[in-house]
Every structure is written in structure tokens, then in C-alpha cells.
GUVEX-290441 format. One record per residue (C-alpha): x negated, y negated, z negated; residue in one letter. Coordinates in steps of 0.2 Angstrom, whole numbers, padded with zeros to 4 digits, always signed. Layout:
BEGIN
XYZA/...
This chain:
BEGIN
-0563-0290-0443M/-0557-0301-0457A/-0539-0299-0462E/-0527-0310-0472F/-0508-0312-0475V/-0501-0326-0465L/-0487-0336-0472D/-0473-0342-0460G/-0474-0361-0466S/-0493-0360-0462L/-0490-0354-0444A/-0476-0367-0442L/-0488-0381-0446A/-0497-0376-0430W/-0482-0379-0420Y/-0473-0394-0428F/-0485-0409-0426K/-0478-0418-0442D/-0482-0403-0453E/-0500-0401-0447A/-0514-0401-0460D/-0532-0397-0461P/-0530-0381-0470Y/-0518-0374-0457A/-0530-0379-0443D/-0544-0370-0452A/-0534-0354-0453V/-0529-0356-0435A/-0548-0358-0430A/-0551-0340-0437H/-0541-0332-0423F/-0545-0321-0413P/-0559-0315-0424A/-0547-0312-0439A/-0531-0302-0440R/-0516-0307-0449A/-0503-0297-0458A/-0486-0303-0460V/-0470-0296-0469P/-0456-0288-0459L/-0445-0304-0461I/-0459-0316-0454W/-0454-0315-0436P/-0436-0320-0440L/-0442-0334-0452E/-0453-0341-0438V/-0440-0339-0425A/-0426-0347-0435N/-0437-0362-0439A/-0442-0364-0421V/-0423-0364-0416L/-0419-0376-0430M/-0433-0387-0423G/-0425-0387-0406E/-0408-0391-0413R/-0415-0406-0423R/-0424-0411-0407Q/-0441-0409-0415R/-0446-0398-0399S/-0439-0392-0383T/-0434-0375-0377E/-0449-0375-0366A/-0461-0380-0379Q/-0454-0366-0391A/-0456-0353-0377A/-0474-0358-0374R/-0478-0358-0392W/-0469-0341-0396L/-0478-0333-0381T/-0495-0340-0388Y/-0491-0333-0406L/-0487-0316-0398G/-0504-0315-0391L/-0513-0318-0408L/-0518-0303-0418P/-0504-0303-0430I/-0497-0287-0437A/-0480-0285-0445V/-0483-0275-0461D/-0468-0266-0468N/-0477-0262-0484A/-0479-0280-0488L/-0460-0281-0489L/-0458-0266-0499K/-0471-0273-0512Q/-0462-0289-0513G/-0446-0280-0516I/-0454-0269-0530Q/-0461-0284-0538R/-0445-0293-0539I/-0436-0278-0546A/-0448-0277-0560L/
């Protein structure tokens, strides 16, 4: 199974129609055959962006709930090591 690191902005391009682009669609097409790794903070970043989208009337609560449920079904693994690597690189 192929693995890659999934950026929050890329995942959000799947949700917000005005942010959609061909690259994001191509990455999404790799699921469920591929598995994504995300840093520990990724779920918070995505949830915050979805909440801000609701507040700015870019989506509804029902749309957000459906999409977050869908996102939770994808093979996305939160990888604490990615966060540690990032902190170590910043500290250098």
C-alpha cells in the first residue's frame, strides 16, 4: 500500500468547492488504495478550518458533519513522529 503525508490544505480542497483543484482531486482518487500519514496537529487544523467555514457560511453544520464522517473513514493515520521531526528541524 502506498503511503504519503497529507497536508491539511489539500484535504480541505476536497471539502471547499472554491478551493478544489486537479492535484487535490488526483490525490483523493488514490484512496482507499493508499494510506496517508498526518501530523498530530492535523485533525485540529482541519476541524478549525471546517468550523471557520461554517461561521463564514461556506458550508452548513450538516455538510461539515457528513464530510468529517467521510474523512474519518479514509485510511489516514495520525503520526506523532512527524510532529517531533518538525519540531526538531525548527530547533536546528
